[in-house]
C-alpha positions as CSV (number, residue, x, y, z in Angstrom):
1,M,0.8,-28.3,-6.1
2,R,-1.2,-28.7,-2.9
3,R,-2.2,-32.2,-3.7
4,S,1.4,-33.4,-4.4
5,A,2.6,-31.7,-1.1
6,T,-0.2,-33.6,0.8
7,K,0.8,-36.8,-1.0
8,A,4.5,-36.3,0.0
9,A,3.5,-35.5,3.6
10,N,1.4,-38.7,3.7
11,K,4.3,-40.8,2.3
12,E,6.6,-39.3,4.9
13,L,4.2,-40.2,7.7
14,E,3.9,-43.7,6.4
15,R,7.7,-44.0,6.5
16,I,7.8,-42.5,10.1
17,D,5.1,-45.0,11.2
18,A,6.9,-47.9,9.5
19,V,10.1,-47.2,11.6
20,F,7.9,-46.9,14.7
21,N,6.3,-50.3,14.0
22,S,9.7,-51.9,13.6
23,Y,10.6,-51.1,17.2
24,A,7.1,-51.2,18.8
25,N,5.8,-54.1,20.9
26,A,3.0,-55.6,18.8
27,S,0.6,-56.2,21.7
28,S,1.0,-52.8,23.5
29,G,1.5,-50.7,20.3
30,L,4.3,-48.8,22.1
31,I,8.0,-48.7,21.8
32,D,8.9,-50.2,25.2
33,P,12.3,-50.4,27.0
34,E,13.3,-53.4,24.8
35,G,12.4,-51.4,21.7
36,I,14.4,-48.4,22.9
37,E,17.4,-50.7,23.6
38,R,17.2,-51.9,19.9
39,L,16.8,-48.3,18.7
40,C,19.8,-47.2,20.7
41,S,21.8,-50.1,19.3
42,D,20.9,-49.1,15.7
43,L,21.7,-45.4,16.5
44,E,25.0,-46.6,18.0
45,V,24.4,-44.8,21.3
46,D,24.3,-46.2,24.8
47,H,20.7,-46.2,26.4
48,T,22.2,-43.9,29.2
49,D,23.6,-41.5,26.6
50,V,22.2,-37.9,27.2
51,R,21.1,-37.8,23.5
52,V,18.5,-40.5,24.2
53,L,17.0,-38.2,26.8
54,M,17.2,-35.3,24.3
55,L,15.3,-37.4,21.8
56,A,12.5,-38.1,24.5
57,W,12.4,-34.4,25.1
58,K,12.0,-33.6,21.4
59,M,9.2,-36.2,21.3
60,K,7.6,-34.7,24.5
61,A,7.5,-38.3,25.8
62,E,5.6,-38.6,29.0
63,K,6.5,-42.1,30.3
64,Q,10.0,-43.1,31.0
65,G,11.2,-46.0,28.7
66,Y,8.1,-45.8,26.4
67,F,7.3,-43.9,23.2
68,T,3.8,-43.7,21.8
69,L,3.1,-43.4,18.0
70,E,2.0,-39.8,18.5
71,E,5.1,-38.9,20.4
72,W,7.3,-40.6,17.8
73,R,5.6,-38.7,15.0
74,V,6.0,-35.3,16.8
75,G,9.7,-35.9,17.4
76,L,10.6,-37.2,13.9
77,K,8.6,-34.6,12.1
78,A,10.3,-31.9,14.2
79,L,13.7,-33.3,13.4
80,R,12.6,-33.7,9.7
81,V,13.7,-37.3,9.6
82,D,11.8,-40.4,8.4
83,N,14.3,-43.3,8.9
84,V,17.0,-44.4,11.4
85,S,20.0,-43.3,9.4
86,K,18.7,-39.8,9.1
87,L,17.8,-39.9,12.8
88,K,21.3,-40.9,13.6
89,K,22.7,-38.0,11.6
90,A,20.2,-35.6,13.3
91,L,21.5,-36.3,16.8
92,P,24.5,-33.8,16.8
93,E,22.1,-31.0,15.6
94,L,19.6,-32.0,18.3
95,E,22.3,-31.8,20.9
96,K,23.2,-28.3,19.8
97,E,19.5,-27.3,19.9
98,V,19.1,-28.6,23.5
99,R,22.3,-27.0,24.7
100,R,21.1,-23.5,23.7
101,P,20.5,-21.7,27.1
102,S,16.9,-21.0,26.2
103,N,16.2,-24.7,25.6
104,F,18.5,-26.2,28.2
105,V,16.5,-25.1,31.3
106,D,13.4,-26.6,29.8
107,F,15.3,-29.9,29.0
108,Y,16.8,-29.9,32.5
109,S,13.4,-29.7,34.2
110,Y,12.0,-32.2,31.7
111,A,14.7,-34.7,32.7
112,F,13.5,-34.6,36.2
113,R,9.8,-34.9,35.3
114,Y,10.6,-37.8,32.9
115,C,12.1,-39.8,35.8
116,L,9.0,-39.5,38.0
117,T,7.7,-43.0,37.2
118,E,4.9,-43.3,39.8
119,E,1.6,-41.4,39.8
120,K,1.8,-38.4,42.2
121,Q,5.5,-38.9,42.7
122,K,7.2,-35.6,43.4
123,S,10.7,-36.5,44.3
124,I,13.6,-38.8,43.2
125,D,15.9,-41.0,45.3
126,I,19.5,-39.8,45.8
127,D,21.1,-42.6,43.8
128,S,18.9,-42.0,40.7
129,I,19.5,-38.2,41.1
130,C,23.3,-38.7,41.1
131,E,23.1,-40.8,37.9
132,L,20.8,-38.3,36.2
133,L,23.0,-35.3,37.2
134,N,26.0,-37.1,35.6
135,I,24.0,-37.7,32.4
136,V,22.4,-34.3,32.1
137,L,25.0,-31.9,33.6
138,G,28.2,-34.0,33.9
139,S,29.9,-32.8,30.7
140,Q,29.0,-29.2,31.2
141,Y,29.7,-28.7,34.9
142,H,31.9,-31.7,35.8
143,S,33.5,-30.4,39.0
144,Q,30.2,-29.1,40.5
145,V,28.3,-32.3,39.7
146,D,31.2,-34.4,41.0
147,L,31.3,-32.6,44.4
148,F,27.5,-32.4,44.7
149,T,27.0,-36.2,44.0
150,Q,29.8,-36.8,46.6
151,Y,28.0,-34.7,49.1
152,L,24.6,-36.3,48.4
153,K,25.9,-39.7,49.1
154,I,27.5,-38.9,52.4
155,Q,24.8,-36.5,53.9
156,N,22.0,-37.9,56.0
157,D,19.4,-35.1,55.9
158,Y,17.9,-35.9,52.5
159,K,16.8,-39.3,51.1
160,V,15.1,-37.8,48.0
161,I,15.4,-34.6,45.9
162,N,12.4,-32.5,44.7
163,M,12.0,-30.3,41.7
164,D,12.9,-27.1,43.5
165,Q,16.2,-28.5,44.8
166,W,16.9,-30.0,41.3
167,M,16.3,-26.6,39.6
168,G,18.3,-24.8,42.4
169,F,21.4,-26.9,41.6
170,Y,21.3,-25.9,37.9
171,R,21.0,-22.2,39.0
172,F,24.0,-22.8,41.3
173,C,26.1,-24.2,38.4
174,D,25.0,-21.4,36.1
175,E,25.4,-18.4,38.5
176,I,28.0,-19.3,41.2
177,S,31.7,-18.7,40.8
178,F,33.3,-22.1,41.3
179,P,35.3,-23.3,43.2
180,D,35.7,-20.1,45.3
181,L,31.9,-19.6,45.7
182,S,32.6,-15.9,46.3
183,N,29.2,-14.8,45.1
184,Y,27.1,-17.4,46.9
185,N,24.7,-15.6,49.3
186,P,22.7,-17.8,51.5
187,E,20.2,-14.9,52.0
188,L,19.1,-15.3,48.4
189,A,16.5,-18.0,48.9
190,W,18.6,-21.0,47.8
191,P,17.2,-24.4,48.7
192,L,18.5,-25.4,52.2
193,I,20.3,-28.4,50.7
194,L,22.5,-26.0,48.7
195,D,23.3,-23.9,51.8
196,N,24.5,-27.1,53.5
197,F,26.4,-28.2,50.4
198,V,28.3,-24.8,50.3
199,E,29.1,-25.1,54.0
200,W,30.4,-28.6,53.4
201,I,32.7,-27.4,50.5
202,R,34.0,-24.5,52.6
203,E,34.8,-26.9,55.4
204,K,36.6,-29.2,53.0
205,Q,38.6,-26.2,51.6
206,S,39.6,-24.9,55.0
207,Q,41.0,-28.4,55.9
208,S,43.1,-28.8,52.8
């Protein structure tokens, strides 16, 4: 019994590796941005689709736009798939898994870290943050994301966003009554950018 189980596991691994090799760059041995584009096309998802980021999270991918063989194996084994059509069918389930509150906070912080492309980089520019917020939170907290990205584009105090501010905005979406903001208390150690954002919203509301 054990031998046949091992044999089946080896066969499965061979199939997983074969799929990897069909997208990998032969010289680097990695699936690179071009390979990911092809994978997305075969999965019939846009490369900016949140599910591509969810797949990277499942693989624990470390470098944006690249998958190693080890990461690919981790992700596909965890999803119990060994070919592209099964992977495509697994995406809705993966999305459900990520959207569970216990996983979503981890995914949300992963999305930020995944976009740190330079060594020792600790923050992300405003334009990239606005794009990332739309991908990661846009469907769940559309109004908050819409207003926050508007605010980020017109304010002049911040050129970049750090992890603390990024996580603070999720907490804001999750905890604060919107749009009345009645339970927002600036005494509760919110990042300063969110105090400023709330002030800006209240000014807008008082003018309308």
